Short mmCIF file of the C-alpha atoms (twelve columns), coordinates in Angstrom:
data_MODEL
# 
_entry.id   MODEL 
# 
loop_
_atom_site.group_PDB 
_atom_site.id 
_atom_site.type_symbol 
_atom_site.label_atom_id 
_atom_site.label_alt_id 
_atom_site.label_comp_id 
_atom_site.label_asym_id 
_atom_site.label_seq_id 
_atom_site.Cartn_x 
_atom_site.Cartn_y 
_atom_site.Cartn_z 
_atom_site.pdbx_PDB_model_num 
ATOM 1   C CA . UNK A 1   -0.049  -0.167  0.382   1 
ATOM 2   C CA . UNK A 2   1.296   3.264   -0.950  1 
ATOM 3   C CA . UNK A 3   2.688   5.144   2.318   1 
ATOM 4   C CA . UNK A 4   1.595   9.387   1.321   1 
ATOM 5   C CA . UNK A 5   4.024   10.299  4.179   1 
ATOM 6   C CA . UNK A 6   7.163   9.158   2.547   1 
ATOM 7   C CA . UNK A 7   8.944   12.022  0.857   1 
ATOM 8   C CA . UNK A 8   12.467  11.630  -0.697  1 
ATOM 9   C CA . UNK A 9   13.256  15.146  0.127   1 
ATOM 10  C CA . UNK A 10  11.804  16.086  3.076   1 
ATOM 11  C CA . UNK A 11  11.449  19.867  4.472   1 
ATOM 12  C CA . UNK A 12  14.489  22.183  3.264   1 
ATOM 13  C CA . UNK A 13  16.430  23.827  5.450   1 
ATOM 14  C CA . UNK A 14  17.835  26.975  4.365   1 
ATOM 15  C CA . UNK A 15  21.386  28.408  6.171   1 
ATOM 16  C CA . UNK A 16  22.829  31.977  5.024   1 
ATOM 17  C CA . UNK A 17  25.561  31.853  2.409   1 
ATOM 18  C CA . UNK A 18  24.128  28.459  0.941   1 
ATOM 19  C CA . UNK A 19  24.043  28.208  -2.794  1 
ATOM 20  C CA . UNK A 20  20.843  27.609  -4.194  1 
ATOM 21  C CA . UNK A 21  19.775  25.229  -7.408  1 
ATOM 22  C CA . UNK A 22  16.781  25.510  -9.333  1 
ATOM 23  C CA . UNK A 23  16.352  22.083  -7.674  1 
ATOM 24  C CA . UNK A 24  16.457  23.085  -4.109  1 
ATOM 25  C CA . UNK A 25  13.328  25.617  -4.976  1 
ATOM 26  C CA . UNK A 26  11.398  22.932  -6.518  1 
ATOM 27  C CA . UNK A 27  12.175  20.732  -4.036  1 
ATOM 28  C CA . UNK A 28  10.459  23.803  -1.005  1 
ATOM 29  C CA . UNK A 29  7.342   24.169  -3.371  1 
ATOM 30  C CA . UNK A 30  7.075   20.432  -3.932  1 
ATOM 31  C CA . UNK A 31  7.489   19.961  -0.078  1 
ATOM 32  C CA . UNK A 32  4.357   22.306  0.393   1 
ATOM 33  C CA . UNK A 33  1.942   21.050  -1.991  1 
ATOM 34  C CA . UNK A 34  2.399   17.851  -0.757  1 
ATOM 35  C CA . UNK A 35  1.596   19.158  3.059   1 
ATOM 36  C CA . UNK A 36  -1.085  20.823  1.821   1 
ATOM 37  C CA . UNK A 37  -2.507  17.933  0.053   1 
ATOM 38  C CA . UNK A 38  -2.083  15.756  3.011   1 
ATOM 39  C CA . UNK A 39  -3.822  18.264  5.122   1 
ATOM 40  C CA . UNK A 40  -6.781  18.369  2.677   1 
ATOM 41  C CA . UNK A 41  -6.811  14.487  2.028   1 
ATOM 42  C CA . UNK A 42  -6.742  13.683  5.567   1 
ATOM 43  C CA . UNK A 43  -7.733  16.275  8.022   1 
ATOM 44  C CA . UNK A 44  -11.015 17.717  5.689   1 
ATOM 45  C CA . UNK A 45  -11.476 14.449  3.806   1 
ATOM 46  C CA . UNK A 46  -13.174 16.240  1.085   1 
ATOM 47  C CA . UNK A 47  -13.077 16.664  -2.172  1 
ATOM 48  C CA . UNK A 48  -14.967 18.016  -4.791  1 
ATOM 49  C CA . UNK A 49  -16.103 21.358  -6.382  1 
ATOM 50  C CA . UNK A 50  -15.327 24.408  -4.150  1 
ATOM 51  C CA . UNK A 51  -16.064 27.248  -6.287  1 
ATOM 52  C CA . UNK A 52  -17.343 28.467  -9.564  1 
ATOM 53  C CA . UNK A 53  -16.830 25.689  -12.473 1 
ATOM 54  C CA . UNK A 54  -20.221 26.128  -13.600 1 
ATOM 55  C CA . UNK A 55  -21.480 24.747  -16.622 1 
ATOM 56  C CA . UNK A 56  -23.409 26.425  -19.519 1 
ATOM 57  C CA . UNK A 57  -24.494 25.420  -23.007 1 
ATOM 58  C CA . UNK A 58  -22.775 27.676  -25.938 1 
ATOM 59  C CA . UNK A 59  -23.857 26.812  -29.612 1 
ATOM 60  C CA . UNK A 60  -22.814 23.077  -30.599 1 
ATOM 61  C CA . UNK A 61  -20.564 23.510  -27.008 1 
ATOM 62  C CA . UNK A 62  -19.914 24.116  -23.553 1 
ATOM 63  C CA . UNK A 63  -18.566 27.166  -21.222 1 
ATOM 64  C CA . UNK A 64  -17.114 26.094  -18.249 1 
ATOM 65  C CA . UNK A 65  -16.930 29.291  -15.927 1 
ATOM 66  C CA . UNK A 66  -13.868 29.751  -13.883 1 
ATOM 67  C CA . UNK A 67  -13.537 27.877  -10.495 1 
ATOM 68  C CA . UNK A 68  -11.483 25.724  -7.969  1 
ATOM 69  C CA . UNK A 69  -11.980 22.423  -7.161  1 
ATOM 70  C CA . UNK A 70  -9.973  19.345  -4.945  1 
ATOM 71  C CA . UNK A 71  -10.190 16.291  -6.064  1 
ATOM 72  C CA . UNK A 72  -9.694  13.314  -3.419  1 
ATOM 73  C CA . UNK A 73  -6.028  13.461  -3.779  1 
ATOM 74  C CA . UNK A 74  -6.304  16.747  -2.226  1 
ATOM 75  C CA . UNK A 75  -4.899  18.474  -5.430  1 
ATOM 76  C CA . UNK A 76  -5.526  21.618  -6.383  1 
ATOM 77  C CA . UNK A 77  -7.773  21.930  -10.142 1 
ATOM 78  C CA . UNK A 78  -7.404  25.865  -10.850 1 
ATOM 79  C CA . UNK A 79  -9.321  26.998  -14.136 1 
ATOM 80  C CA . UNK A 80  -8.632  30.822  -14.372 1 
ATOM 81  C CA . UNK A 81  -10.689 31.356  -17.277 1 
ATOM 82  C CA . UNK A 82  -13.718 30.762  -18.737 1 
ATOM 83  C CA . UNK A 83  -12.687 28.024  -21.691 1 
ATOM 84  C CA . UNK A 84  -15.121 26.237  -24.716 1 
ATOM 85  C CA . UNK A 85  -15.471 23.214  -25.208 1 
ATOM 86  C CA . UNK A 86  -17.531 21.049  -28.200 1 
ATOM 87  C CA . UNK A 87  -19.705 18.334  -27.961 1 
ATOM 88  C CA . UNK A 88  -18.828 15.043  -28.196 1 
ATOM 89  C CA . UNK A 89  -20.276 12.806  -30.456 1 
ATOM 90  C CA . UNK A 90  -23.575 10.606  -29.286 1 
ATOM 91  C CA . UNK A 91  -23.743 9.008   -26.518 1 
ATOM 92  C CA . UNK A 92  -24.003 9.737   -22.258 1 
ATOM 93  C CA . UNK A 93  -21.027 11.768  -21.094 1 
ATOM 94  C CA . UNK A 94  -19.455 13.225  -18.032 1 
ATOM 95  C CA . UNK A 95  -17.701 16.812  -18.194 1 
ATOM 96  C CA . UNK A 96  -15.135 16.208  -15.216 1 
ATOM 97  C CA . UNK A 97  -12.047 18.259  -14.279 1 
ATOM 98  C CA . UNK A 98  -8.640  16.456  -13.397 1 
ATOM 99  C CA . UNK A 99  -5.510  17.370  -11.971 1 
ATOM 100 C CA . UNK A 100 -2.800  17.533  -15.048 1 
ATOM 101 C CA . UNK A 101 -0.114  20.031  -14.492 1 
ATOM 102 C CA . UNK A 102 0.479   20.177  -18.236 1 
ATOM 103 C CA . UNK A 103 -3.046  20.964  -19.546 1 
ATOM 104 C CA . UNK A 104 -2.850  23.545  -22.756 1 
ATOM 105 C CA . UNK A 105 -5.003  27.103  -21.449 1 
ATOM 106 C CA . UNK A 106 -5.163  29.853  -23.541 1 
ATOM 107 C CA . UNK A 107 -1.785  32.536  -22.755 1 
ATOM 108 C CA . UNK A 108 -2.607  35.895  -21.405 1 
ATOM 109 C CA . UNK A 109 0.259   37.253  -20.219 1 
ATOM 110 C CA . UNK A 110 3.501   37.200  -22.564 1 
ATOM 111 C CA . UNK A 111 6.408   34.942  -21.961 1 
ATOM 112 C CA . UNK A 112 8.880   37.387  -21.855 1 
ATOM 113 C CA . UNK A 113 7.703   38.172  -18.177 1 
ATOM 114 C CA . UNK A 114 8.492   34.569  -17.002 1 
ATOM 115 C CA . UNK A 115 12.255  33.231  -16.838 1 
ATOM 116 C CA . UNK A 116 13.174  30.529  -19.120 1 
ATOM 117 C CA . UNK A 117 11.698  27.260  -17.529 1 
ATOM 118 C CA . UNK A 118 7.998   25.651  -17.048 1 
ATOM 119 C CA . UNK A 119 5.736   28.157  -18.304 1 
ATOM 120 C CA . UNK A 120 2.711   28.784  -15.214 1 
ATOM 121 C CA . UNK A 121 0.221   29.188  -18.083 1 
ATOM 122 C CA . UNK A 122 0.377   25.552  -18.467 1 
ATOM 123 C CA . UNK A 123 -0.995  24.588  -15.488 1 
ATOM 124 C CA . UNK A 124 -4.597  24.390  -14.898 1 
ATOM 125 C CA . UNK A 125 -7.214  21.750  -14.508 1 
ATOM 126 C CA . UNK A 126 -7.993  19.308  -17.228 1 
ATOM 127 C CA . UNK A 127 -11.371 19.757  -18.490 1 
ATOM 128 C CA . UNK A 128 -12.489 17.057  -20.668 1 
ATOM 129 C CA . UNK A 129 -15.531 14.970  -21.464 1 
ATOM 130 C CA . UNK A 130 -15.515 11.083  -20.735 1 
ATOM 131 C CA . UNK A 131 -17.955 8.377   -21.416 1 
ATOM 132 C CA . UNK A 132 -20.324 7.750   -17.945 1 
ATOM 133 C CA . UNK A 133 -19.156 4.189   -17.990 1 
ATOM 134 C CA . UNK A 134 -15.295 5.007   -17.528 1 
ATOM 135 C CA . UNK A 135 -15.526 8.343   -14.470 1 
ATOM 136 C CA . UNK A 136 -13.132 8.141   -11.937 1 
ATOM 137 C CA . UNK A 137 -15.020 9.240   -9.342  1 
ATOM 138 C CA . UNK A 138 -12.692 11.460  -6.756  1 
ATOM 139 C CA . UNK A 139 -9.724  11.454  -9.061  1 
ATOM 140 C CA . UNK A 140 -12.055 12.855  -11.795 1 
ATOM 141 C CA . UNK A 141 -14.263 15.821  -10.359 1 
ATOM 142 C CA . UNK A 142 -17.834 15.737  -12.281 1 
ATOM 143 C CA . UNK A 143 -19.203 18.858  -13.357 1 
ATOM 144 C CA . UNK A 144 -22.321 17.570  -15.631 1 
ATOM 145 C CA . UNK A 145 -23.645 15.252  -16.950 1 
ATOM 146 C CA . UNK A 146 -25.189 15.289  -20.280 1 
ATOM 147 C CA . UNK A 147 -26.970 12.932  -23.210 1 
ATOM 148 C CA . UNK A 148 -26.371 13.594  -26.926 1 
ATOM 149 C CA . UNK A 149 -28.101 12.501  -29.581 1 
ATOM 150 C CA . UNK A 150 -28.045 13.697  -33.368 1 
ATOM 151 C CA . UNK A 151 -25.149 16.069  -32.087 1 
ATOM 152 C CA . UNK A 152 -27.323 17.911  -29.303 1 
ATOM 153 C CA . UNK A 153 -28.220 18.132  -25.865 1 
ATOM 154 C CA . UNK A 154 -31.396 15.747  -25.155 1 
ATOM 155 C CA . UNK A 155 -33.414 16.651  -21.924 1 
ATOM 156 C CA . UNK A 156 -30.447 19.422  -20.569 1 
ATOM 157 C CA . UNK A 157 -28.077 19.661  -18.531 1 
ATOM 158 C CA . UNK A 158 -27.966 17.271  -15.241 1 
ATOM 159 C CA . UNK A 159 -26.528 18.316  -12.380 1 
ATOM 160 C CA . UNK A 160 -27.125 15.930  -9.992  1 
ATOM 161 C CA . UNK A 161 -23.483 13.733  -10.677 1 
ATOM 162 C CA . UNK A 162 -21.827 17.406  -9.656  1 
ATOM 163 C CA . UNK A 163 -19.805 16.942  -6.416  1 
ATOM 164 C CA . UNK A 164 -19.094 19.664  -4.133  1 
ATOM 165 C CA . UNK A 165 -16.605 20.121  -1.323  1 
ATOM 166 C CA . UNK A 166 -17.468 20.877  2.067   1 
ATOM 167 C CA . UNK A 167 -15.700 21.603  5.464   1 
ATOM 168 C CA . UNK A 168 -15.884 18.465  7.382   1 
ATOM 169 C CA . UNK A 169 -17.265 19.585  10.707  1 
ATOM 170 C CA . UNK A 170 -17.877 16.632  12.842  1 
ATOM 171 C CA . UNK A 171 -19.409 17.083  16.846  1 
ATOM 172 C CA . UNK A 172 -17.912 16.948  19.810  1 
ATOM 173 C CA . UNK A 173 -19.038 13.141  21.377  1 
ATOM 174 C CA . UNK A 174 -18.850 11.775  24.427  1 
ATOM 175 C CA . UNK A 175 -20.415 8.620   26.415  1 
ATOM 176 C CA . UNK A 176 -20.072 7.417   29.328  1 
ATOM 177 C CA . UNK A 177 -22.035 4.294   32.233  1 
ATOM 178 C CA . UNK A 178 -22.539 5.206   35.799  1 
ATOM 179 C CA . UNK A 179 -21.306 2.708   37.998  1 
ATOM 180 C CA . UNK A 180 -22.792 -0.197  39.328  1 
ATOM 181 C CA . UNK A 181 -24.115 -0.024  42.815  1 
ATOM 182 C CA . UNK A 182 -23.154 3.900   42.887  1 
ATOM 183 C CA . UNK A 183 -25.889 5.141   40.427  1 
ATOM 184 C CA . UNK A 184 -27.467 7.165   42.793  1 
ATOM 185 C CA . UNK A 185 -31.055 6.380   42.095  1 
ATOM 186 C CA . UNK A 186 -34.162 7.968   43.808  1 
ATOM 187 C CA . UNK A 187 -37.475 8.007   43.519  1 
ATOM 188 C CA . UNK A 188 -38.975 11.191  42.462  1 
ATOM 189 C CA . UNK A 189 -43.429 11.853  42.493  1 
ATOM 190 C CA . UNK A 190 -45.925 13.697  40.438  1 
ATOM 191 C CA . UNK A 191 -48.317 16.325  42.271  1 
ATOM 192 C CA . UNK A 192 -50.931 13.387  43.181  1 
ATOM 193 C CA . UNK A 193 -48.935 10.024  42.636  1 
ATOM 194 C CA . UNK A 194 -45.832 8.859   44.432  1 
ATOM 195 C CA . UNK A 195 -42.600 6.757   43.715  1 
ATOM 196 C CA . UNK A 196 -43.978 7.806   39.979  1 
ATOM 197 C CA . UNK A 197 -40.489 7.496   38.846  1 
ATOM 198 C CA . UNK A 198 -37.407 6.120   39.049  1 
ATOM 199 C CA . UNK A 199 -34.196 8.709   38.408  1 
ATOM 200 C CA . UNK A 200 -30.404 9.483   38.479  1 
ATOM 201 C CA . UNK A 201 -28.853 12.780  37.988  1 
ATOM 202 C CA . UNK A 202 -26.106 12.050  35.685  1 
ATOM 203 C CA . UNK A 203 -22.775 13.979  35.518  1 
ATOM 204 C CA . UNK A 204 -21.194 14.718  32.197  1 
ATOM 205 C CA . UNK A 205 -19.117 17.534  33.171  1 
ATOM 206 C CA . UNK A 206 -16.263 16.051  32.296  1 
ATOM 207 C CA . UNK A 207 -17.097 15.822  28.745  1 
ATOM 208 C CA . UNK A 208 -16.628 19.114  28.685  1 
ATOM 209 C CA . UNK A 209 -18.771 20.333  26.409  1 
ATOM 210 C CA . UNK A 210 -19.807 23.896  25.624  1 
ATOM 211 C CA . UNK A 211 -23.390 23.834  24.822  1 
ATOM 212 C CA . UNK A 212 -26.127 21.239  26.082  1 
ATOM 213 C CA . UNK A 213 -26.183 18.797  23.628  1 
ATOM 214 C CA . UNK A 214 -28.106 16.007  21.829  1 
ATOM 215 C CA . UNK A 215 -28.483 13.347  24.905  1 
ATOM 216 C CA . UNK A 216 -29.035 9.767   24.381  1 
ATOM 217 C CA . UNK A 217 -29.215 7.021   27.397  1 
ATOM 218 C CA . UNK A 218 -30.773 3.726   28.113  1 
ATOM 219 C CA . UNK A 219 -31.279 1.760   31.316  1 
ATOM 220 C CA . UNK A 220 -28.596 -1.675  31.320  1 
ATOM 221 C CA . UNK A 221 -27.744 -4.227  33.554  1 
ATOM 222 C CA . UNK A 222 -24.432 -5.134  34.621  1 
ATOM 223 C CA . UNK A 223 -23.518 -7.885  36.498  1 
ATOM 224 C CA . UNK A 224 -25.287 -11.705 37.123  1 
ATOM 225 C CA . UNK A 225 -28.612 -11.681 37.770  1 
ATOM 226 C CA . UNK A 226 -29.883 -11.770 40.884  1 
ATOM 227 C CA . UNK A 227 -30.401 -15.448 42.556  1 
ATOM 228 C CA . UNK A 228 -33.831 -14.275 44.208  1 
ATOM 229 C CA . UNK A 229 -35.983 -11.578 41.920  1 
ATOM 230 C CA . UNK A 230 -39.224 -10.170 43.589  1 
ATOM 231 C CA . UNK A 231 -41.827 -11.468 41.701  1 
ATOM 232 C CA . UNK A 232 -43.040 -8.325  39.053  1 
ATOM 233 C CA . UNK A 233 -39.920 -7.031  39.054  1 
ATOM 234 C CA . UNK A 234 -37.988 -5.943  36.308  1 
ATOM 235 C CA . UNK A 235 -34.780 -8.226  38.051  1 
ATOM 236 C CA . UNK A 236 -37.312 -11.360 37.526  1 
ATOM 237 C CA . UNK A 237 -37.879 -9.840  33.430  1 
ATOM 238 C CA . UNK A 238 -34.325 -9.597  33.015  1 
ATOM 239 C CA . UNK A 239 -34.329 -13.438 34.697  1 
ATOM 240 C CA . UNK A 240 -34.378 -15.579 31.415  1 
ATOM 241 C CA . UNK A 241 -30.892 -13.335 30.133  1 
ATOM 242 C CA . UNK A 242 -28.720 -15.085 32.702  1 
ATOM 243 C CA . UNK A 243 -25.512 -13.842 33.148  1 
ATOM 244 C CA . UNK A 244 -24.753 -12.144 29.932  1 
ATOM 245 C CA . UNK A 245 -22.670 -9.547  30.387  1 
ATOM 246 C CA . UNK A 246 -25.573 -6.449  29.984  1 
ATOM 247 C CA . UNK A 247 -29.046 -6.438  29.705  1 
ATOM 248 C CA . UNK A 248 -30.228 -3.240  28.180  1 
ATOM 249 C CA . UNK A 249 -33.706 -1.834  28.291  1 
ATOM 250 C CA . UNK A 250 -34.466 1.278   25.910  1 
ATOM 251 C CA . UNK A 251 -37.520 3.003   24.844  1 
ATOM 252 C CA . UNK A 252 -38.995 3.781   28.203  1 
ATOM 253 C CA . UNK A 253 -36.341 6.434   29.816  1 
ATOM 254 C CA . UNK A 254 -36.900 9.752   29.113  1 
ATOM 255 C CA . UNK A 255 -33.941 12.700  29.506  1 
ATOM 256 C CA . UNK A 256 -34.964 16.052  31.436  1 
ATOM 257 C CA . UNK A 257 -33.076 19.128  31.932  1 
ATOM 258 C CA . UNK A 258 -30.117 18.863  29.850  1 
ATOM 259 C CA . UNK A 259 -27.380 20.881  30.294  1 
ATOM 260 C CA . UNK A 260 -23.038 20.897  29.447  1 
ATOM 261 C CA . UNK A 261 -22.675 19.901  32.725  1 
ATOM 262 C CA . UNK A 262 -25.177 16.570  32.855  1 
ATOM 263 C CA . UNK A 263 -28.972 15.660  32.943  1 
ATOM 264 C CA . UNK A 264 -32.017 13.821  34.699  1 
ATOM 265 C CA . UNK A 265 -32.504 10.119  33.378  1 
ATOM 266 C CA . UNK A 266 -35.834 8.473   34.559  1 
ATOM 267 C CA . UNK A 267 -38.417 6.127   34.090  1 
ATOM 268 C CA . UNK A 268 -41.595 5.527   34.663  1 
ATOM 269 C CA . UNK A 269 -42.307 2.978   37.579  1 
ATOM 270 C CA . UNK A 270 -45.086 0.320   36.894  1 
ATOM 271 C CA . UNK A 271 -45.064 -2.610  35.184  1 
ATOM 272 C CA . UNK A 272 -44.059 -3.569  31.844  1 
ATOM 273 C CA . UNK A 273 -44.473 -1.995  28.623  1 
ATOM 274 C CA . UNK A 274 -45.081 0.932   30.091  1 
ATOM 275 C CA . UNK A 275 -43.296 1.264   33.358  1 
ATOM 276 C CA . UNK A 276 -40.878 -0.614  35.146  1 
ATOM 277 C CA . UNK A 277 -41.067 -2.269  38.387  1 
ATOM 278 C CA . UNK A 278 -38.243 -1.622  39.797  1 
ATOM 279 C CA . UNK A 279 -37.156 -0.135  43.211  1 
ATOM 280 C CA . UNK A 280 -34.363 1.905   44.309  1 
ATOM 281 C CA . UNK A 281 -32.820 -0.625  46.043  1 
ATOM 282 C CA . UNK A 282 -33.323 -2.981  44.019  1 
ATOM 283 C CA . UNK A 283 -31.577 -0.928  41.592  1 
ATOM 284 C CA . UNK A 284 -28.615 -0.473  43.065  1 
ATOM 285 C CA . UNK A 285 -28.315 -4.062  44.311  1 
ATOM 286 C CA . UNK A 286 -29.090 -5.582  40.683  1 
ATOM 287 C CA . UNK A 287 -26.402 -3.317  38.686  1 
ATOM 288 C CA . UNK A 288 -28.984 -1.434  36.996  1 
ATOM 289 C CA . UNK A 289 -26.967 1.530   35.657  1 
ATOM 290 C CA . UNK A 290 -27.395 4.441   32.307  1 
ATOM 291 C CA . UNK A 291 -25.360 4.013   29.259  1 
ATOM 292 C CA . UNK A 292 -25.476 7.951   27.860  1 
ATOM 293 C CA . UNK A 293 -23.952 9.509   24.670  1 
ATOM 294 C CA . UNK A 294 -23.922 13.174  24.077  1 
ATOM 295 C CA . UNK A 295 -23.547 15.033  20.829  1 
ATOM 296 C CA . UNK A 296 -22.797 18.862  20.461  1 
ATOM 297 C CA . UNK A 297 -22.838 20.143  16.938  1 
ATOM 298 C CA . UNK A 298 -20.223 22.336  15.790  1 
ATOM 299 C CA . UNK A 299 -20.316 25.190  14.037  1 
ATOM 300 C CA . UNK A 300 -20.232 24.974  10.345  1 
ATOM 301 C CA . UNK A 301 -21.340 22.304  7.966   1 
ATOM 302 C CA . UNK A 302 -23.036 20.012  10.860  1 
ATOM 303 C CA . UNK A 303 -23.625 16.760  9.377   1 
ATOM 304 C CA . UNK A 304 -27.148 15.197  9.787   1 
ATOM 305 C CA . UNK A 305 -27.891 12.637  12.957  1 
ATOM 306 C CA . UNK A 306 -27.036 8.852   11.884  1 
ATOM 307 C CA . UNK A 307 -29.063 7.230   14.097  1 
ATOM 308 C CA . UNK A 308 -27.604 3.790   13.388  1 
ATOM 309 C CA . UNK A 309 -24.581 5.323   14.078  1 
ATOM 310 C CA . UNK A 310 -25.712 6.462   17.581  1 
ATOM 311 C CA . UNK A 311 -27.082 3.133   18.715  1 
ATOM 312 C CA . UNK A 312 -24.023 1.304   17.632  1 
ATOM 313 C CA . UNK A 313 -21.961 4.024   19.801  1 
ATOM 314 C CA . UNK A 314 -24.385 3.002   22.886  1 
ATOM 315 C CA . UNK A 315 -23.835 -0.621  21.724  1 
ATOM 316 C CA . UNK A 316 -19.707 -0.230  22.285  1 
ATOM 317 C CA . UNK A 317 -20.406 1.474   25.527  1 
ATOM 318 C CA . UNK A 318 -22.226 -1.013  27.152  1 
# 
């Protein structure tokens, strides 16, 4: 497997009085570009169009506006001037941008303005038509898709294949589980109903949340089953599971008073399936604990909550 971190040159160290050759300057520029690609690829983990590169029909071809994109390798795809491309033959094609340091663009600056060597006017993104089945997404950044019949675009330009780069902003996630036998269960009452809920206060201050996150929690049992459970109790209902490492009960718990420092987890007292018949003493002695997970969105392009990922994370906690 290719190791992207290996480099034969490495960072150039300058010293007073050093005689510089072209390879020294090229090595420094190459090292800077390599580090930028690593930064984009592994820290931001994004690729696609970042700015411009719009596609519009023009006569028997299309015009691509100036813009900037990034490929999956973290390389810059820059188009400083609009270009015109004729339509290819009949078929289904994708107009794509790809990295090509030798792609030709129309010159706007006299070659006399540059020193001898590679001409910077000839470095830009390679924009070309690719048969739809041959597109290498990531190495090629799709801009638009067309179906061509009889030399003209049929059905208009399809931009659904277009991939846009975006900042990767992940939520601050933290989780934990209370200590068996020391969860500090307590009874809570309604206005006229004693012992209406079984609840506990969960301290999440060590997670370092700045704002109240989205909390998820469930009731779990840790440790072996009680040898002689009370008839009708939750301990008796969990008996068939024997000495499994954990027995979880989800869907009954409610989270109240969420803050960055914690929340209150409560479950209704009663009988299954609308409540649990469990006393404070039984909850502590039976190893009933609370597993929790907090997700605090970060300012930016927050990802959508993935419930499957949340449940999977809870499963790793318990």
